[in-house]
All heavy atoms as an XYZ file, in Angstrom:
866
protein
N      76.596    119.726    123.861
C      75.741    119.666    125.033
C      76.574    119.733    126.328
O      76.084    120.208    127.326
C      74.915    118.388    125.036
C      73.987    118.248    123.851
S      72.910    116.871    124.071
C      71.464    117.683    124.645
N      77.805    119.241    126.291
C      78.661    119.267    127.475
C      79.433    120.586    127.460
O      80.065    120.928    126.464
C      79.643    118.067    127.471
C      80.573    118.131    128.668
C      78.885    116.755    127.437
N      79.419    121.313    128.571
C      80.192    122.557    128.623
C      81.680    122.273    128.447
O      82.184    121.248    128.896
C      79.912    123.109    130.030
C      78.702    122.384    130.512
C      78.646    121.084    129.784
N      82.377    123.182    127.813
C      83.793    122.999    127.480
C      84.648    122.734    128.720
O      85.592    121.951    128.669
C      84.320    124.223    126.736
N      84.299    123.353    129.858
C      85.109    123.142    131.069
C      84.907    121.750    131.678
O      85.681    121.324    132.518
C      84.830    124.229    132.116
C      83.416    124.265    132.637
C      82.454    125.101    131.782
O      82.880    125.650    130.752
O      81.293    125.187    132.150
N      83.890    121.039    131.221
C      83.648    119.681    131.737
C      84.056    118.604    130.736
O      83.822    117.423    130.965
C      82.159    119.516    132.059
C      81.738    120.436    133.194
C      80.432    120.061    133.789
N      80.527    118.709    134.318
C      79.473    117.924    134.525
N      78.274    118.353    134.254
N      79.625    116.717    135.014
N      84.666    119.003    129.651
C      85.043    118.067    128.590
C      86.561    118.009    128.458
O      87.225    119.031    128.401
C      84.430    118.524    127.261
C      84.727    117.660    126.050
C      84.112    116.272    126.197
C      84.173    118.330    124.795
N      87.086    116.800    128.445
C      88.523    116.617    128.263
C      88.736    115.773    127.012
O      88.214    114.673    126.896
C      89.153    115.907    129.464
C      90.619    115.493    129.282
C      91.507    116.733    129.218
C      91.056    114.566    130.400
N      89.489    116.326    126.104
C      89.922    115.549    124.939
C      91.361    115.191    125.229
O      92.229    116.058    125.285
C      89.770    116.355    123.640
C      88.308    116.710    123.427
C      90.338    115.564    122.475
C      88.037    117.615    122.261
N      91.592    113.886    125.457
C      92.880    113.433    125.975
C      93.375    112.246    125.170
O      92.614    111.353    124.800
C      92.711    113.046    127.437
C      93.911    112.476    128.108
C      95.030    113.140    128.480
C      94.105    111.122    128.503
N      95.915    112.292    129.083
C      95.353    111.028    129.116
C      93.334    109.963    128.399
C      95.865    109.841    129.620
C      93.833    108.790    128.910
C      95.098    108.742    129.509
N      94.655    112.252    124.894
C      95.309    111.135    124.224
C      96.242    110.492    125.233
O      96.959    111.195    125.951
C      96.094    111.632    122.999
C      96.642    110.502    122.164
O      96.971    109.438    122.669
N      96.727    110.743    120.874
N      96.265    109.193    125.286
C      97.104    108.494    126.249
C      98.575    108.882    126.095
O      99.332    108.866    127.062
C      96.890    106.970    126.155
C      97.601    106.374    124.963
C      97.300    106.272    127.418
N      98.966    109.277    124.898
C     100.343    109.713    124.658
C     100.676    111.001    125.415
O     101.838    111.319    125.627
C     100.590    109.920    123.160
C     100.540    108.637    122.359
C     100.722    108.930    120.883
C     100.578    107.671    120.054
N     100.708    107.939    118.629
N      99.648    111.752    125.828
C      99.867    112.989    126.575
C     100.323    112.722    128.008
O     100.806    113.632    128.684
C      98.591    113.830    126.611
C      98.171    114.306    125.232
O      99.046    114.364    124.330
O      96.978    114.596    125.046
N     100.167    111.506    128.479
C     100.597    111.151    129.825
C      99.565    111.480    130.883
O      98.411    111.819    130.588
N      99.994    111.366    132.144
C      99.103    111.572    133.288
C      98.686    113.027    133.493
O      97.586    113.310    133.961
C      99.800    111.119    134.574
C      99.928    109.646    134.784
C     101.090    108.949    134.887
C      98.879    108.700    134.953
N     100.832    107.627    135.105
C      99.465    107.439    135.153
C      97.491    108.782    134.954
C      98.742    106.286    135.362
C      96.761    107.620    135.160
C      97.374    106.396    135.356
N      99.579    113.976    133.179
C      99.374    115.358    133.605
C      98.030    115.959    133.177
O      97.282    116.447    134.038
C     100.526    116.247    133.135
C     100.427    117.642    133.725
C     101.581    118.520    133.286
O     102.612    118.006    132.816
O     101.420    119.733    133.424
N      97.662    115.947    131.888
C      96.381    116.568    131.527
C      95.186    115.889    132.194
O      94.248    116.564    132.634
C      96.313    116.406    130.008
C      97.684    116.065    129.565
C      98.375    115.447    130.718
N      95.243    114.584    132.302
C      94.133    113.838    132.911
C      94.009    114.149    134.400
O      92.914    114.457    134.888
C      94.335    112.332    132.700
C      93.282    111.410    133.301
C      91.914    111.661    132.672
C      93.692    109.960    133.120
N      95.125    114.112    135.125
C      95.106    114.380    136.565
C      94.716    115.830    136.863
O      93.987    116.096    137.822
C      96.459    114.045    137.179
S      96.808    112.270    137.153
N      95.224    116.760    136.053
C      94.870    118.171    136.232
C      93.366    118.352    136.048
O      92.711    119.032    136.833
C      95.641    119.033    135.228
C      95.568    120.503    135.512
C      96.486    121.364    134.645
N      97.350    120.649    133.713
C      97.222    120.674    132.389
N      96.294    121.416    131.818
N      98.037    119.998    131.620
N      92.801    117.707    135.037
C      91.371    117.800    134.751
C      90.539    117.222    135.901
O      89.520    117.777    136.282
C      91.052    117.063    133.442
C      89.617    117.122    133.050
C      89.078    118.258    132.465
C      88.786    116.030    133.255
C      87.744    118.317    132.094
C      87.452    116.069    132.881
C      86.930    117.216    132.302
N      91.016    116.107    136.469
C      90.281    115.445    137.546
C      90.612    116.002    138.924
O      89.970    115.652    139.918
C      90.579    113.937    137.531
C      90.122    113.193    136.282
C      90.633    111.763    136.303
C      88.603    113.214    136.162
N      91.639    116.860    138.980
C      92.044    117.434    140.263
C      92.710    116.410    141.166
O      92.542    116.433    142.377
N      93.449    115.523    140.585
C      94.132    114.459    141.325
C      95.639    114.598    141.164
O      96.125    115.173    140.199
C      93.705    113.077    140.800
C      92.225    112.807    140.899
C      91.839    112.600    142.345
C      90.360    112.313    142.482
N      89.916    112.187    143.840
N      96.417    114.021    142.122
C      97.878    114.079    141.985
C      98.355    113.144    140.859
O      97.706    112.141    140.546
C      98.390    113.602    143.344
C      97.260    112.828    143.943
C      95.993    113.409    143.369
N      99.478    113.485    140.281
C     100.043    112.675    139.199
C     100.737    111.460    139.807
O     101.601    111.609    140.678
C     101.041    113.501    138.363
C     100.312    114.681    137.714
C     101.721    112.631    137.312
C     101.221    115.657    137.011
N     100.352    110.244    139.380
C     100.983    109.037    139.918
C     102.457    108.948    139.527
O     102.853    109.437    138.465
C     100.206    107.897    139.258
C      98.955    108.504    138.733
C      99.267    109.946    138.469
N     103.277    108.318    140.357
C     104.709    108.216    140.064
C     105.045    107.068    139.101
O     106.210    106.795    138.865
C     105.322    107.957    141.446
C     104.253    107.246    142.192
C     102.953    107.811    141.690
N     104.047    106.425    138.546
C     104.274    105.289    137.631
C     103.832    105.664    136.219
O     102.990    106.547    136.044
C     103.504    104.029    138.091
C     101.998    104.304    138.139
C     104.015    103.546    139.439
C     101.141    103.084    138.363
N     104.391    105.006    135.216
C     103.930    105.278    133.857
C     102.507    104.738    133.651
O     102.044    103.891    134.411
C     104.924    104.530    132.970
C     105.695    103.627    133.859
C     105.489    104.074    135.269
N     101.856    105.250    132.633
C     100.503    104.784    132.317
C     100.586    103.312    131.893
O     101.368    102.957    131.020
C      99.885    105.632    131.188
C      99.666    107.053    131.695
C      98.576    105.035    130.701
C      99.118    107.991    130.678
N      99.786    102.440    132.540
C      99.835    101.017    132.168
C      99.255    100.790    130.774
O      98.317    101.472    130.356
C      98.975    100.344    133.235
C      98.180    101.412    133.870
C      98.865    102.712    133.607
N      99.840     99.855    130.074
C      99.328     99.513    128.743
C      99.612     98.040    128.471
O     100.748     97.611    128.501
C      99.920    100.417    127.659
C     101.404    100.418    127.606
N     102.178    101.025    128.567
C     102.277     99.870    126.726
C     103.453    100.865    128.266
N     103.546    100.157    127.172
N      98.551     97.267    128.259
C      98.675     95.840    127.948
C      98.764     95.610    126.454
O      99.397     94.670    126.003
C      97.475     95.069    128.487
C      97.533     94.883    129.986
O      98.652     94.955    130.531
O      96.479     94.668    130.595
N      98.109     96.444    125.691
C      98.037     96.235    124.247
C      99.212     96.920    123.565
O      99.073     97.918    122.899
C      96.716     96.772    123.710
C      96.499     96.379    122.273
O      97.294     95.654    121.693
N      95.420     96.859    121.691
N     100.362     96.347    123.735
C     101.587     96.926    123.211
C     101.956     96.172    121.939
O     101.894     94.950    121.903
C     102.671     96.748    124.272
C     103.841     97.640    124.171
C     104.598     97.502    125.475
C     106.067     97.643    125.240
N     106.833     97.464    126.450
N     102.345     96.861    120.877
C     102.699     96.204    119.627
C     103.834     95.209    119.806
O     104.822     95.490    120.446
N     103.679     94.033    119.253
C     104.705     93.010    119.307
C     104.760     92.269    120.632
O     105.680     91.504    120.878
N     103.785     92.460    121.495
C     103.761     91.801    122.790
C     103.049     90.458    122.655
O     101.833     90.395    122.532
C     103.040     92.697    123.798
C     103.105     92.161    125.205
O     103.728     91.112    125.419
O     102.532     92.816    126.097
N     103.819     89.362    122.678
C     103.226     88.036    122.509
C     102.381     87.627    123.701
O     101.425     86.868    123.547
C     104.323     86.997    122.260
C     105.064     87.151    120.940
C     106.161     86.104    120.818
C     104.118     87.056    119.774
N     102.713     88.121    124.878
C     101.897     87.803    126.050
C     100.489     88.351    125.892
O      99.519     87.727    126.314
C     102.527     88.359    127.325
C     103.768     87.584    127.726
O     103.876     86.404    127.333
O     104.632     88.155    128.409
N     100.368     89.515    125.269
C      99.051     90.084    125.013
C      98.236     89.150    124.132
O      97.074     88.865    124.410
C      99.177     91.459    124.344
C      97.855     92.020    123.910
C      97.026     92.627    124.820
C      97.442     91.915    122.589
C      95.796     93.138    124.431
C      96.224     92.421    122.188
C      95.396     93.037    123.122
N      98.863     88.632    123.061
C      98.158     87.726    122.160
C      97.703     86.477    122.896
O      96.564     86.041    122.752
C      99.059     87.319    120.995
O      99.401     88.442    120.237
N      98.599     85.896    123.668
C      98.240     84.672    124.401
C      97.125     84.944    125.406
O      96.175     84.183    125.510
C      99.456     84.117    125.131
C     100.348     83.345    124.219
C     101.449     82.651    125.020
N     102.652     82.644    124.203
C     103.673     83.449    124.343
N     103.692     84.343    125.283
N     104.693     83.374    123.522
N      97.252     86.034    126.113
C      96.315     86.329    127.188
C      94.925     86.682    126.666
O      93.934     86.163    127.145
C      96.857     87.482    128.031
C      96.021     87.806    129.241
C      96.690     88.888    130.059
C      95.861     89.288    131.249
N      96.459     90.401    131.987
N      94.875     87.537    125.671
C      93.584     88.056    125.245
C      92.996     87.358    124.027
O      91.806     87.433    123.805
C      93.673     89.560    124.986
C      93.925     90.313    126.253
C      95.182     90.819    126.549
C      92.923     90.488    127.178
C      95.424     91.493    127.728
C      93.159     91.160    128.366
C      94.407     91.661    128.628
O      94.634     92.317    129.801
N      93.805     86.691    123.220
C      93.238     86.016    122.057
C      93.050     84.538    122.319
O      91.957     84.010    122.244
C      94.094     86.230    120.808
C      93.558     85.474    119.618
C      92.429     85.903    118.968
C      94.176     84.320    119.180
C      91.919     85.203    117.895
C      93.677     83.609    118.107
C      92.543     84.055    117.468
N      94.139     83.852    122.649
C      94.069     82.401    122.788
C      93.180     81.962    123.940
O      92.608     80.881    123.900
C      95.472     81.810    122.939
C      96.317     82.009    121.714
C      97.552     82.627    121.792
C      95.871     81.591    120.456
C      98.328     82.814    120.655
C      96.636     81.783    119.329
C      97.863     82.394    119.440
O      98.625     82.581    118.322
N      93.078     82.781    124.974
C      92.228     82.415    126.100
C      90.797     82.917    125.952
O      89.943     82.581    126.758
C      92.836     82.949    127.393
C      94.147     82.277    127.737
C      94.800     82.875    128.964
O      94.267     83.766    129.608
N      95.983     82.393    129.291
N      90.525     83.680    124.916
C      89.163     84.171    124.700
C      88.316     83.072    124.072
O      88.824     82.080    123.555
C      89.180     85.389    123.770
O      89.513     84.987    122.454
N      87.012     83.247    124.120
C      86.110     82.261    123.509
C      86.359     82.165    122.003
O      86.357     81.089    121.437
C      84.649     82.629    123.777
C      84.228     82.352    125.206
C      84.449     80.894    125.613
O      84.044     79.985    124.869
O      85.032     80.670    126.685
N      86.593     83.310    121.373
C      86.862     83.309    119.932
C      88.138     82.541    119.623
O      88.193     81.754    118.677
C      86.974     84.745    119.413
C      87.317     84.823    117.959
C      86.379     84.522    116.985
C      88.602     85.165    117.557
C      86.704     84.574    115.643
C      88.931     85.221    116.222
C      87.979     84.932    115.260
N      89.182     82.759    120.426
C      90.450     82.053    120.222
C      90.300     80.558    120.408
O      90.828     79.764    119.630
N      89.574     80.157    121.451
C      89.355     78.729    121.705
C      88.551     78.096    120.575
O      88.849     76.991    120.124
C      88.645     78.540    123.040
C      89.519     78.866    124.229
C      88.733     78.781    125.516
C      89.577     79.219    126.703
N      88.800     79.258    127.936
N      87.529     78.796    120.119
C      86.700     78.283    119.021
C      87.514     78.195    117.725
O      87.394     77.226    116.973
C      85.487     79.193    118.826
C      84.472     78.654    117.863
C      83.243     79.532    117.778
O      82.830     80.101    118.806
O      82.695     79.654    116.661
N      88.356     79.179    117.468
C      89.202     79.160    116.271
C      90.187     77.999    116.312
O      90.407     77.326    115.305
C      89.982     80.471    116.146
O      89.104     81.543    115.958
N      90.782     77.749    117.476
C      91.731     76.639    117.611
C      91.032     75.301    117.403
O      91.561     74.414    116.729
C      92.395     76.690    118.985
N      89.830     75.152    117.965
C      89.077     73.904    117.787
C      88.706     73.707    116.322
O      88.819     72.595    115.784
C      87.817     73.926    118.654
N      88.285     74.784    115.659
C      87.937     74.703    114.233
C      89.162     74.308    113.407
O      89.073     73.475    112.508
C      87.397     76.057    113.779
C      87.060     76.137    112.335
C      85.884     75.806    111.741
C      87.918     76.599    111.287
N      85.967     76.022    110.391
C      87.201     76.506    110.079
C      89.220     77.070    111.245
C      87.746     76.873    108.868
C      89.758     77.432    110.033
C      89.025     77.334    108.864
N      90.304     74.900    113.719
C      91.538     74.604    112.986
C      91.930     73.139    113.174
O      92.264     72.451    112.208
C      92.661     75.524    113.470
C      93.970     75.293    112.778
C      94.162     75.735    111.482
C      94.989     74.619    113.413
C      95.365     75.512    110.819
C      96.197     74.386    112.781
C      96.379     74.830    111.469
N      91.889     72.641    114.408
C      92.240     71.245    114.673
C      91.301     70.291    113.938
O      91.723     69.290    113.370
C      92.200     70.959    116.171
C      93.330     71.602    116.929
C      93.175     71.379    118.426
C      94.218     72.136    119.212
N      94.017     72.034    120.652
N      90.001     70.588    113.966
C      89.012     69.745    113.292
C      89.281     69.705    111.785
O      89.283     68.639    111.178
C      87.608     70.266    113.582
C      86.542     69.550    112.812
C      85.815     70.035    111.771
C      86.087     68.209    113.015
N      84.947     69.089    111.315
C      85.091     67.949    112.062
C      86.439     67.204    113.907
C      84.431     66.733    111.975
C      85.768     65.998    113.817
C      84.787     65.765    112.866
N      89.529     70.835    111.189
C      89.776     70.874    109.754
C      91.106     70.227    109.379
O      91.212     69.629    108.311
C      89.689     72.311    109.234
C      88.247     72.736    109.081
O      87.535     72.224    108.239
N      87.800     73.630    109.937
N      92.096     70.327    110.245
C      93.360     69.615    109.996
C      93.135     68.111    110.034
O      93.677     67.373    109.200
C      94.418     70.013    111.023
S      95.110     71.647    110.721
N      92.332     67.637    110.984
C      92.038     66.206    111.076
C      91.300     65.728    109.822
O      91.612     64.657    109.281
C      91.215     65.919    112.326
N      90.349     66.500    109.347
C      89.616     66.138    108.124
C      90.577     66.081    106.939
O      90.531     65.149    106.129
C      88.470     67.140    107.861
C      87.373     66.940    108.900
C      87.914     66.984    106.451
C      86.280     67.983    108.846
N      91.470     67.067    106.841
C      92.434     67.086    105.747
C      93.318     65.844    105.783
O      93.548     65.208    104.754
C      93.299     68.348    105.807
C      94.449     68.318    104.843
C      94.234     68.560    103.494
C      95.731     68.018    105.276
C      95.279     68.508    102.593
C      96.786     67.966    104.386
C      96.564     68.206    103.036
N      93.822     65.499    106.968
C      94.696     64.327    107.096
C      93.938     63.070    106.685
O      94.470     62.218    105.954
C      95.261     64.217    108.532
C      95.923     62.864    108.763
C      96.252     65.340    108.789
N      92.708     62.922    107.134
C      91.903     61.740    106.761
C      91.693     61.664    105.254
O      91.838     60.592    104.649
C      90.558     61.762    107.475
S      90.677     61.448    109.241
N      91.357     62.770    104.631
C      91.153     62.779    103.180
C      92.451     62.469    102.443
O      92.458     61.723    101.463
C      90.611     64.135    102.723
C      89.168     64.353    103.094
C      88.689     65.715    102.616
C      87.244     65.951    102.954
N      86.766     67.239    102.440
N      93.542     63.037    102.924
C      94.839     62.812    102.279
C      95.238     61.341    102.385
O      95.648     60.726    101.395
C      95.906     63.708    102.914
C      97.257     63.546    102.293
C      97.563     64.186    101.109
C      98.215     62.742    102.885
C      98.809     64.039    100.521
C      99.459     62.572    102.311
C      99.759     63.223    101.121
N      95.126     60.770    103.585
C      95.496     59.364    103.780
C      94.581     58.461    102.959
O      95.046     57.509    102.324
C      95.454     58.994    105.287
C      95.554     57.493    105.496
C      96.567     59.710    106.032
N      93.298     58.748    102.937
C      92.359     57.949    102.144
C      92.676     58.000    100.660
O      92.689     56.961     99.973
N      92.925     59.187    100.153
C      93.240     59.343     98.733
C      94.564     58.672     98.387
O      94.667     57.964     97.377
C      93.307     60.843     98.366
O      92.053     61.446     98.699
C      93.580     61.040     96.891
N      95.570     58.856     99.233
C      96.872     58.228     98.988
C      96.747     56.708     99.027
O      97.334     56.004     98.187
C      97.888     58.708    100.017
N      95.970     56.195     99.963
C      95.772     54.742    100.058
C      95.086     54.204     98.807
O      95.463     53.150     98.279
C      94.934     54.397    101.281
O      95.559     54.820    102.455
N      94.094     54.918     98.326
C      93.385     54.491     97.108
C      94.321     54.505     95.903
O      94.309     53.574     95.088
C      92.185     55.411     96.857
C      91.335     55.089     95.630
C      90.703     53.713     95.767
C      90.276     56.151     95.450
N      95.134     55.519     95.792
C      96.079     55.600     94.669
C      97.085     54.456     94.739
O      97.370     53.810     93.717
C      96.781     56.972     94.648
C      95.784     58.060     94.259
C      97.975     56.973     93.701
C      96.291     59.480     94.427
N      97.609     54.174     95.930
C      98.567     53.075     96.081
C      97.900     51.739     95.739
O      98.469     50.906     95.024
C      99.163     53.052     97.516
C      99.926     51.763     97.781
C     100.053     54.266     97.731
N      96.686     51.544     96.214
C      95.954     50.300     95.914
C      95.740     50.140     94.407
O      95.970     49.074     93.837
C      94.612     50.292     96.647
C      93.721     49.143     96.248
C      93.940     47.873     96.762
C      92.667     49.342     95.353
C      93.136     46.812     96.381
C      91.866     48.292     94.971
C      92.101     47.027     95.494
O      91.304     45.987     95.116
N      95.281     51.205     93.782
C      95.039     51.149     92.333
C      96.336     50.884     91.573
O      96.361     50.114     90.620
C      94.403     52.453     91.845
C      92.945     52.578     92.202
C      92.090     51.516     91.540
O      92.264     51.251     90.329
O      91.253     50.941     92.250
N      97.405     51.506     91.995
C      98.696     51.306     91.339
C      99.136     49.854     91.449
O      99.585     49.243     90.475
C      99.738     52.246     91.954
C     101.118     52.068     91.380
C     101.432     52.586     90.125
C     102.094     51.380     92.082
C     102.699     52.425     89.594
C     103.368     51.215     91.556
C     103.659     51.734     90.304
O     104.901     51.567     89.770
N      98.987     49.288     92.641
C      99.428     47.908     92.860
C      98.549     46.890     92.136
O      98.995     45.797     91.830
C      99.478     47.602     94.349
C     100.639     48.290     95.041
C     100.783     47.835     96.474
C     102.035     48.463     97.063
N     102.373     47.913     98.350
N      97.287     47.230     91.883
C      96.389     46.297     91.190
C      96.313     46.589     89.698
O      95.455     46.048     89.004
C      94.970     46.347     91.792
O      94.451     47.674     91.677
C      94.983     45.899     93.232
N      97.186     47.440     89.216
C      97.195     47.744     87.780
C      96.012     48.600     87.344
O      95.552     48.500     86.212
N      95.509     49.412     88.229
C      94.413     50.353     87.955
C      93.127     49.625     87.553
O      92.321     50.125     86.779
C      94.809     51.394     86.896
C      96.102     52.083     87.206
C      97.316     51.801     86.677
C      96.320     53.122     88.153
N      98.281     52.611     87.220
C      97.696     53.441     88.136
C      95.499     53.825     89.013
C      98.256     54.412     88.932
C      96.060     54.801     89.811
C      97.417     55.087     89.770
N      92.905     48.410     88.080
C      91.743     47.603     87.725
C      90.417     48.309     87.996
O      89.551     48.357     87.119
C      91.762     46.277     88.507
C      92.272     45.138     87.706
C      92.299     43.790     88.409
C      91.607     43.669     89.709
N      91.760     42.362     90.335
N      90.252     48.815     89.180
C      88.974     49.435     89.557
C      88.678     50.652     88.698
O      87.557     50.828     88.209
C      88.975     49.837     91.028
O      89.157     48.714     91.845
N      89.679     51.504     88.490
C      89.459     52.698     87.670
C      89.162     52.322     86.225
O      88.278     52.911     85.592
C      90.667     53.629     87.729
C      90.770     54.487     88.986
C      92.056     55.296     88.964
C      89.584     55.407     89.126
N      89.879     51.332     85.696
C      89.604     50.897     84.325
C      88.195     50.347     84.200
O      87.506     50.596     83.199
C      90.632     49.849     83.884
C      91.981     50.478     83.605
O      92.062     51.645     83.243
N      93.042     49.713     83.801
N      87.736     49.606     85.211
C      86.378     49.071     85.180
C      85.356     50.209     85.200
O      84.378     50.200     84.457
C      86.161     48.155     86.383
C      84.794     47.504     86.412
S      84.575     46.425     87.830
C      84.622     47.597     89.155
N      85.589     51.205     86.033
C      84.665     52.348     86.107
C      84.626     53.091     84.775
O      83.550     53.428     84.266
C      85.072     53.296     87.258
C      84.833     52.621     88.612
C      84.336     54.626     87.173
C      85.413     53.364     89.793
N      85.804     53.345     84.186
C      85.845     54.046     82.907
C      85.190     53.225     81.806
O      84.523     53.773     80.923
C      87.285     54.404     82.528
C      87.849     55.530     83.349
C      89.127     55.442     83.875
C      87.113     56.670     83.605
C      89.655     56.467     84.630
C      87.627     57.696     84.351
C      88.894     57.597     84.874
N      85.357     51.909     81.836
C      84.734     51.046     80.835
C      83.218     51.108     80.938
O      82.521     51.204     79.929
C      85.227     49.596     81.009
C      84.760     48.647     79.933
C      85.223     49.044     78.536
O      86.339     49.572     78.397
O      84.449     48.848     77.582
N      82.693     51.063     82.151
C      81.233     51.160     82.344
C      80.724     52.523     81.879
O      79.658     52.625     81.286
C      80.875     50.923     83.802
C      80.995     49.470     84.193
C      80.476     49.235     85.582
C      80.594     47.742     85.887
N      79.908     47.343     87.070
N      81.488     53.568     82.146
C      81.074     54.903     81.707
C      81.064     54.987     80.190
O      80.138     55.556     79.591
C      82.019     55.958     82.295
N      82.090     54.392     79.542
C      82.125     54.385     78.073
C      80.928     53.637     77.500
O      80.305     54.095     76.549
C      83.425     53.740     77.573
C      84.502     54.722     77.299
C      85.704     54.065     76.600
N      86.850     54.317     77.466
C      87.522     53.402     78.140
N      87.242     52.142     78.022
N      88.526     53.753     78.920
N      80.605     52.467     78.083
C      79.461     51.689     77.604
C      78.157     52.445     77.788
O      77.285     52.432     76.910
C      79.388     50.345     78.337
C      80.483     49.408     77.931
O      81.079     49.567     76.845
N      80.792     48.439     78.759
N      78.007     53.128     78.916
C      76.792     53.900     79.152
C      76.675     55.037     78.146
O      75.578     55.334     77.659
C      76.799     54.447     80.578
N      77.791     55.669     77.817
C      77.768     56.783     76.864
C      77.437     56.296     75.458
O      76.732     56.985     74.710
C      79.115     57.504     76.863
C      79.436     58.204     78.180
S      78.218     59.404     78.641
C      78.730     60.777     77.669
N      77.901     55.107     75.087
C      77.593     54.604     73.742
C      76.133     54.258     73.591
O      75.558     54.406     72.530
C      78.465     53.383     73.393
O      78.285     52.381     74.373
C      79.928     53.764     73.271
N      75.475     53.833     74.673
C      74.058     53.518     74.617
C      73.214     54.783     74.564
O      72.124     54.775     73.990
C      73.634     52.669     75.813
C      74.183     51.291     75.803
N      74.074     50.447     74.708
C      74.881     50.589     76.731
C      74.669     49.301     74.968
N      75.177     49.365     76.206
N      73.716     55.871     75.147
C      72.971     57.125     75.146
C      73.025     57.764     73.774
O      72.037     58.245     73.250
C      73.534     58.098     76.202
C      73.258     57.550     77.609
C      72.948     59.477     76.058
C      73.903     58.337     78.717
N      74.214     57.754     73.163
C      74.369     58.417     71.875
C      74.279     57.382     70.811
O      74.475     57.301     69.767
C      75.704     59.184     71.810
C      75.777     60.297     72.816
C      76.594     60.202     73.934
C      75.001     61.422     72.685
C      76.668     61.221     74.854
C      75.079     62.453     73.598
C      75.902     62.353     74.700
């Protein structure tokens, strides 16, 4: 639908010349700006960590780390308690389960 003389197929790697010639503008004396450069950590910080998605991901990660730490500390505390009491609570639970199973079968 667009006439060929009004259509420019341009790759940024081609530089300013084809674009400026097409637009009838002078070629700027500076290189084409590019923020999304491979291996550029500033790009990641600027566009990911400061974005809503980045902020939400960081909050989700912190929340899940806190849950993991709480579960780990709770489980470790229970194991230490059981060890120090000679596994009394677990033995009592297993004994009740055994008694319940004998009444069922």
